[in-house]
C-alpha positions, 0 to 999 in steps of 0.5 A: 575609514569605516574602521578609524570610525570604529575606533573613535567610536571605541574611543569616546564611548571608553571616555564616557564611561570613565566619566560616568565612573569618576563622576562620583569622586568629582564631590557630587553631593548627597541629598540633605534634608528636605521638608514636607514635599511628599504627597501625603505630607500636610500643609505647613500650617492649617486650622480649624474653628472650634467654637464650630465643632469642626473636624477638617484642618484648612489654610483658609478659616472663617468664623465670626469675632468671637470664635476660638481657634485651633492652629497646627504645624506641621513638620516631616524631613522627607529624605531618608537616612537625613538628620535636620538638626535644631529644627525650629518653628516660628509663627508672626500673628497678627494683632487684628484682622484688616479687611475682616482678615487676618494672616498667619504666617509660619517659618519652619528652618533647620541648621542643615536644611532649606527654610519653608514658609506657609500661610494660613488666613481667619476671615471674620464677619467683623474687624477682630484682635487675635490673642494666644491662648496660654497653655493651650500650646502642645507638641507631639513628636513622632506622631501616631494616631493616638499619640498623648503630647510630650513635655517640651525639650529643655530650654523651650515654652510657648512663647518661643514659638512666636519669637525669632528664634522659634521653638526649637523641637530638636534634631528630626531623622528622615521618615515617616515615623519622625513627623511631628505637629505643634499645636495651639489655639487663638481667640479672637475679640471683636474690634469696636470704637474705643475698645481698649486691650490690655496685655502683661509679660513679665521678666526675670531680670535675674535669670533672664525668662521672660513670658506669662508663665516664668519661675522665680527665685528668692531674692529674684528681681522681676519686671512687669511690662503693661500695655494699653492699646485702643484697638478702635477708631475714636480717642480714650481717655484712660488711666492704667491701673493694675491689682497687684495684692496677690504680687506683694503678697510675695514680694517688695516693690523694688522700682515705679516711675514717676508717674506711677504710685502704689496704694492697698496693693492697686498700683496706677500710671500716669498720675501725674499726667493732665491727660490720659488719653490713647488715641487709635492705633496707640499702645501705652507701656508702663512698666514696674519692678519687684523683688521677690522676698528672701526668704519667702513667707512660711505662713500665710497673709490675711486676705491672700491664699497661699501657693507660692504663685504670685499671679496677675491679671491684666487683660491676660493672666501672668504667672510667676512661679516660686520655688517652695522653701523647705519647711523649717523646724522650730526649736524652743527653749524653757527657762524658770526662774524666780525672785524674792518680791518681799526681799526686794531681789531685783534679778531672776535665779533658778534658786533663792531664799525666802522667810516663812510668809515671803511673796515670790514672783516667778519668771517663764522664759520661752524663745524659738530659735529654730528655722520653723515655727512651733504651733499651738505652743500653750505655757501652764505652771503647777505650783508647789504646796503652801503657796498661794496664786495671787490673782490678777498678777499674770503678765505677759511681755512679746519680743520685748514688747509692753508687758500685758496683763492676762488671765489667771489661767496658768495655773489651771488650763494655761494661757495660749500663745499660739504660733511662736515664729523663727526667732520669736521670743518672751515671758511670763511673770506672776506672784504666789505668796507662802505660807507663813507656816513653813518650817527652816529648811524646807524647799518649794520647787515650781515647774513651768510646763510648754506644749507645742504640737507633740512636743512637751517642755518642762523647768523649775524653780527653787527656794529654800525656806529659812525659818527666824531664830527664836527671841524669848530664849533664857538669859544665862548668868554670867559666872565669876572666873575667879583663880583657884586654890590648893583646897578650894575651901575658899571657894566654898567660903564665897559661895556660903558668904551671901547665906552668912548674911543673910542669916546675920542681916535675920538674927540681927533685924530680930533681936532688934525687934526683940528688945522694942517690944520689950521696950514697948 
């Protein structure tokens, strides 16, 4: 019997050993990532009162309405040789206190780890509302004492912390070296009867990005969403309005509700309603859309700052950061032409002709065909010798606008055009009187000069003097064309005939005179 018992005992022991040795082959699951469970781990969410200069973080904080608080979110994967993938933290922040206390709830999760949640309370002496302080969220991954905050992971912004998806800190390895924090600030404000709380958010319809600090490109559509909430205990009559003058520096109105109007840079809502009251606890939401200018303006407009940021304040500040355009380069052309005003020439040309004493009219044409502005544009003109500038004849026209008389500075200090923006163009016309003593064949060369930035341009027009033919030349007597003879003696006789006739007449009259005397 003892032998049988020993055999059974040995068989049972062998089975147990075999079972133990095969146990891992049965698919036993190794431990995966696990958050914030070790001795030495901090709470998932805790904070301190910055207004009171507290230095110790707690999960239950006290203060007064109006205080500012710092909230810290802590994460640590305590399982070595594991990695928690797509680790995300999300915060549910109350709009206001309930019984003078606000409860903040945080959830920490990953693709391959169990979620954990925790709460933190802020108790105040009065009922108050809570508001996240934009720009205060900081990320400290792989934290060691003295670490500086790191840039956010790609695609993340502070608004994600309060959305369903949460703020994704990426993969977290299991070790104390990889613990991390998210830290942000919350401000409070006392709720009194009939108090309106304003808030605003912007969404880039073109890219899908939304928040209080977003980006936009030329041509993008931006939707602004305004919330006006009565957090008091009495009815409030209010007509919401928003100063959007800085927004309109870089954009144009794309859409406004039927019950809204934009005037002098201010959008006003509920203009068609008989009452603009908001009951306690009720929020009114209004929206409007703008389209970012394309291209963006390259020069500042009067009355606005010029920083390529569409800034707006409605309870909280909202900024839309614009992609700054690359400055273009100017390409300015200059052309000088002339016409004979005395001769009633209608067209201008590079070259023409004139008589001494004629009046000439010159035209200086200029245009910026580049993509950038030409700054400090000034035009001067050098008159040729033997011409006189005719005062009061200088006119200027810009961009096919009305011709305007300008001062007689063209041939001296010059005429200042100022900034010549892309596609701007114009001309200057003026008259000169030529000298009556100019000789035939002389040339009058007139040169126009244009200067901007460090560029100098010039062009010229030429007039050739054509003098009148003389009118006092002697008349040459007409010679008869007579036939020739062999000895040409008849020509001599013909030439002597007048002389013979004169002699004959003289002698005849002399003879007659003598006879008259004799008779006397």
